[in-house]
N, C-alpha and C positions, 0 to 999 in steps of 0.2 A: 554489446558485442558478446556473442557466445561461441563456445567451441567444445568439442568432445575429443577425448584422448582414449585410445584403446578400443577393443571390440568385444562383443559377446559372441563366443563361439557356439555353434549349434549344440555342443555337448555340455556346455556349462550348466544350463538349466537353473533351477532354484539354488540359492546359496551363493550367488555371485556377490562380490564386494564391489560396490559402485560408489565413486566419490563425487562430491560436488564442492566446487571452489568459487569464490567471488571476491573481486576487489572493486573499490569504488571508482577509481580513475585509471586511465590508460597509463599514467605515470607509475602506478604501482604494478608489481609483478605477482604472478601466481606461483612463482618458484618455491617459496617456503611452504605453501600449502600443498603443492604437488609432491614435494619430497616427503612430507609427513604422511600423506595419504598412501604413497607407494610403500612406505615402511610399514603401513598398517595392512598391506596386502591387497590394495585396490587394483583392479584389473582394467577399469574403465572410469574415466572422469568427465563430468560435464561442468562447464565453467561459464561465468558471466563476468563482464567487466562493466559495471554500472553501479549507481548508487542503490543501496538497500531500500531507499525510500520509494523507488519506482516499483510499480506493480508488474510491468511487462518485462519479466526476466526469462528470455527464451531458453537459456540453458537449464534452468530449474524446471521449466514447463516440459522440456524434452525428457529430462530425468524422470519426472513423474509419469510420463507416458511409457518410458522404457522399463521401469522396475517391475518385478514380478513377486508374487508371494514367496517368502523364504529368502529373498535377497537381503543384503545389509547395505545401508547407505552410510557412508563415512564422510564426516565433515571435519575441517580443522577446528572450528569453533561453532557453537550452536547458533550464534548470531548471524552466521553466513546464510542461514535458511530463510530469513525474513527481514522486513523493514522495521519491525518492532517486536516486542516479546509476544504480544497477542498473535501476530502473524506467524511467528516461529512456532508457537504452540499449536496453531491450526495446522501447519505443515506436519508437525510431529504427530498429531492426532490422525491425519490422513494416512501417514506412513504406517502407524500402528494398526489402524483399521484394515489396512490392506495386507497385514501380516508381514510387514517389512521391519527389520531391526534397524535402529539408529545408533550410531557410534560417533561421539564427539571426542576427537583425539586430545585436544588441549584441555577440555573441561572434565575429562575422565568419565564421561557418561556413556553407558551401554544399556540400551533399553531391554536387552535380553536378560539382564540381571535384576534382582530385587532392588538393589541399591540404586541402579540406574532409573528404574521405574519410579522409585520414591522421589528421586531428584527432579524428574520431569513433573511429577505431581506437585511438588513444592513450587516449582517455577510457574506451573499453571495457576496455582492459588495466588501467587504474587501478581501475576498478570491480571487475573480477575479483580483483585483488590485495586490495582492501578486503574483499571477500566472504570470501576465504581467511583474512585476519587475524581477521575476526569469528568465523568457525568455530573458529579456534584459541583465541581468547579465551573463547568459550563452553565449549569442551571443557575448558579449564584451570579455569574457574570451577566447572564441575560436578565435576571431579576433586577440587578443593579442598574443595567442599561435602561430598562423600562422605567425604573424609578427616576432616572435622569432625563426621561423624555424621548429616548430612542425608540423608533417604531420599526418592527420587523415585518417581513413579508414583501410582496411585490408592491411597487408604487401604485397609488390609486389612479384610476383612469380619469381623463378629463370628461366629466359629464355635466357639471354645473354650467348652465348657460352663461352665468356671470363670468365664470373662469374662462369659458370659451371666448367670450367677447373680449376679455382682458388679454388673452393670448393673441387674438387677431390684432388688437390695438397695439400691443407691445411689439409685435412683429412689424407692423406698419411704421412704428416709430424707430425701427432700426435695431431693436434689442436682439441679441443672439438667442438661438434656440436653447442654449445651455442656461442662460440667465432666466429665460421665460419658464423653463421646466423647473428650475430651482425655486423661482418665486411661487409657482403654483403647487410645488411639492409633487410633481409627476415625473415620469421618465421621459427622456427626449424621444425615445421610440414611440411612446404613446402620443406625444405632441406632434411628431411628424405624421403619424397615421391620421390624426384628426385634420391637420392642415392639408394633407393630400386629399382626403375625402371632400373637404370643402372646395378645393381647387377643381376636383372632378365635377 
């Protein structure tokens, strides 16, 4: 669920202070964030009520369409902007590339200052480090799984005539498609396609 508070007047132009707030569940409220943003001089706020893990945040998407070069986007905390640190940094980079300043009230970050830009740079380095660690962990896990006999990729198709005959015999004997597919090491969809072709 998303919502917007306030309006941009025709005379505001560049330099508007625009807020973005997000809470994860409907049981939480945006009140604390809204109060902090209003105290920071925000004149319009876009909001989402949904998990940060979701990609489809209409409030943030509308904010990104609304902002103009010279505007300032104000958030209560930096993590409101994304589902993880990498996504937060991607959003920050997009704002910066568009000439928009970012202010995080609780974190004390202001990208218009040298200290703020340094902090964002440090966060970016940490996020990149975490991404590399994740890639290494994933590669290690896949290598371990392969060593233990796990096969990756799509299940092989039923092409061996012996397997095809086995599948027909097992079906005639009353075995379920799930058991047949498991026995042959193929997907049920592949098995159904073959049996349908045979029936035709």
